[in-house]
N, C-alpha and C positions, 0 to 999 in steps of 0.2 A: 222391298220398299226402298225408295231412294230418298234423297234429302235436298234436291234442287230447289224445292219451294218450302222447305221446312219452316214452320212458324208463320207462314203467310196465310191470309184468309182470302178465299176466292168465291165470287158469286158467278155462277154460270146460268144464264137464262136458256130455256129450251133444253134443259139437261136431262129430260126423262128418257130420251131415245136417241138413236143415231149418233151424229157427230157430237152433240152436246153431252150425251151420256159418256162417250169416249173421253171427252175433255175432263169431265168431273172425276171419272175413275182414275185417269192418269195424274191429275193434279193431286188427288189423295194419295196415290202410290208414291208421289214425290214429296210427301210430307205436309201438304197443305190441308187446311181445314176448309171444307167446301159447303157452300149453300147451293143446294140443288133446286133451282127454280123451274117449275113446269106446271101449268094448269091441267095438263093431261088431255088436251083437245085432240080431235081427229086431224088428219093431214090438211083438211080444208078449214080448220079453225072452229068447227062445231063441237058441241058436247063439252066434256070435262070430267076429270077423275084424278084423285090423289095417287092412284096406283103407280103410274110411271115414276114420279118423283120418289115415292116411298120405296120402290124397288131398287132404285139406284142408291139411295141412302143405305138400305139394308145391305146391298152388295159391298159398298165401301166399308161399312162397319164390320162386316164379316171378315174382310181382309185386314182388319186392324186399323182402319183409317177413321177420320172424324168428319161427320157430315150431318146436316140437318136439311129438312125439306122446306120449300116455300112454294105455295100454290097460286100466288098472285099473278094478275095480268100485267106483264112487264111493259105493255104498250100504253097503259094508263098511268097518269101521274101518281095516283094513289097506289097503284100496284107496284110501280118502280120504287117509290119511296118505301113501301112496305118490304120489298125484297132487300133493299140496302139496310133498312132498320133491323131485319132479321140477322144479318151479318154482325151488326154492331151489338145487338142484344145478346146473341148466342156466343159470339167469339170475341167481342170487345174491339172490333175494328174491321177494316176492309182494305185490302192491298191490291186486289186484282178483280176487274170486271170483265167477263167474257160475254159479249152480246151475241147470242146464237138463236134466239127465238124466231120462228118463222112458220108460215103456212103456205099452201100452194093452191091457186085457183087459175090454172093456165087456160087461156082463151086467145084466139086470134083477135087482133085489135077490133075488128068490126063486130065481133060477137061479145065483147067485154061489157058487162053491165056496170053501172056506176058503183053499186055497192061492192062488187067484186074488186074493182080497182081500189076503192077506198080501204077495204079491209086488208088487202095485201100490203098496201103502203103503210097502213097503221101498224100491223103486226111487225113487219120487217123494219121500216125506217123509223117510225115513231118510237118503237121500243128502244132502239139504239139511242135516240135523242133523250127519251125520258130517263132511262137508266143511267146513261152517261152524265146527264145533268145532275141527277140525284147523287151519284158517287162523287162527281166533281165538286159539288157544294160541300160535301163532307171533307174532301181533301183540301179545299181552299180554306175552310175553317181551321183545320189542323195546321196548315202552312202559316196562316196569319197568326196563330197562337204560338208559333215558334217550334212546333213539333216537326221532326224530320219526316218527310214524305218521299217514298220511293214506290209509287203506284203505277198500275198498268191498266190500260183499256185495250182489249182485243175484240174487234167486231168481225162479223161474218158477211163479207160481200159475196160475189159469185162470178164465175166466167160469163154468165148471162148478163150481168151488169157491166162488166168490163169490155166484153167482146161481142155480146149479142147472141140471142137464140130465138128462133121462130116460135111464136106462140107464148112468149113470156114478156110482153111489153110492160105489164104492171110489175111483175117480179123483177125484171131487169132494171126498170126505172128505180125501184126501191133499192136494189143492190148497188146501182151506180151512185145513188144518193149517199149510201153508206160509205162508199169510197171517198166521195168528196167531203163528207162530214169528218172522216178520219183525218184527212190532210189539214183541214181547217182547225179542228179541235186540238190537233197536235201542237199547232203554233200558239193556241190560246192557253193551254193547260201546262205547257212546259215550265212556266214560272212557278208552278205549285209543286213541281217534282213528279209530274205525271207524264208518261209516254202514251201515245195513242197509235195503234197499228191495226191492220185488218188482214184477213186472209180471204182468198178466193179458192175454196176447196173443191176437189172432185172426190166424191164418195158415193157409195151405194146406200141409200136410205129410203125411207118411205116417200120422200119428195123427189127422188131421182130415179127410182127403179124402172120407170117406164120411159125414160128419155132415150131417144134413138142414138144420141152421141155415145152412150155406154155400150152399144152393140159391139161385140168382138173384143171387149176389154177383158183381160184375164180375171177370173172370179174365184169363188170358193171351190176348193178341190184342186186348184193349180198350186204350183210351188210357192207363188206369192200372189195373194189377192190384192190387185192394184187398187181396187175401189173400196177396201175395208175402211170404215170410219176411223178405226184405231190408227190408221196411217197419218191422219191429220193432227192428232192430239200432241205428239212430241213437239212440233213447232210452236203450237199455242202455249204449251206449258213452259217452253224455254222463253218465249216472249213475255210470259208472266213472271219469270224469275228475276232476281236482282242482276243476273248476268247481262240482261238485255238493255241496260240503262241508256246506252248510247244510240238506240234504234227507235226512231219515232217518225210518224207521218208516212209510213210505208204500207203498201199492200203486197202481200205475198201469194203467189200461186202455189198450191200444194196438192198433190195427189200421188198415190203410190209412194215411191221413193224419191220423187222429184220435188224440188223447191226452187222457185225462181222469183225474182223481184219484178212485179208488174211496173212497167214504165208508163206513166200517165200521158195525158195530152200535152203536146208541145207544138210550137209554131213551126211549120214546115216550109215548103217553097213559097216565096212571096213575090209580089210585084208592087212597086211604089211609084205612082205617077208624079207625086209631089203636088198634086192638086186633086179636086174632086173628079171622080170618074164619070164619064157619060155611060149610060146603060148600054148603048150600042157598041161601045168599045170592048165590053167584057166578053163578047162572044168568042174572041180569040184568046183573051187573057186567062179566064178561069179554066177552060179545058186544058190549057197548057200547064197551069199550076197543078191540076189534079193528076195529069199524066206524070209529072215529076214526083208527086207525093208517094210515100209508102202506102201499100195496100192495107186495108183494114185487116186485123188479125182474125183468124178463125176461132172457133169455140174454145180451142185449147190454148189460145194466145200466140199461135204461130202465124207469121206473115207468109203469104204465098210468094 
């Protein structure tokens, strides 16, 4: 057991399996009290069971840690409020929110149904909004009351949202929205003693096991399983610690033993006429600007 997060209370959504489970277990190993939030749905969001959350709580307690389960829907206002309330009721406070809940309903754009699009954005993006809002209101109240606040929000974006991946328009749009929310919320919540960051992880889970981009990546049985979910947790736990107080508004790529800072949109090559352009003029201007601009990154964030 470590003590990097000793005395801190952490709420992890989607913590019953995969990356979320790894976060919860590592936070507990580093001394945190953990709320394991997971409604136990299937990978497409259907069904539900208390067993995944209960299993992680049992694992943490068996190792000498402190944890309780929460089964609420983190994407609903009531569910997000209930998850935060569980931390306050069971542990007397909340210091870290890890937004990790998600489902997968991959489709090509032309085959995506309205309800599939809506549900993917609801579970991924709305859960980050709802849970962050609920936690932020608590921290704002504490700050205004004069209590010291040293809180953290770490949300889960994705290479699909930052760099794009075929068949994931809905998922990628949600994950891109999470990255944007992170940057904006960081500026809004800094006054209350809250930092807001995100990760774009690469790991082998129920949601990624069939993705072609993982073909050829070293896996179980090798000297180092690059895509083990446990590889992602150390960065998230450090971001949740008091040591990370100076880091906010950032998105980190993390997979295997690699960590990098994702660099967001910025203005590239430009042309300024000093007056309104005529559409006919742009046939020479725009292609030249695109030719000068950096290429879009690949799925791993590398530029060709």
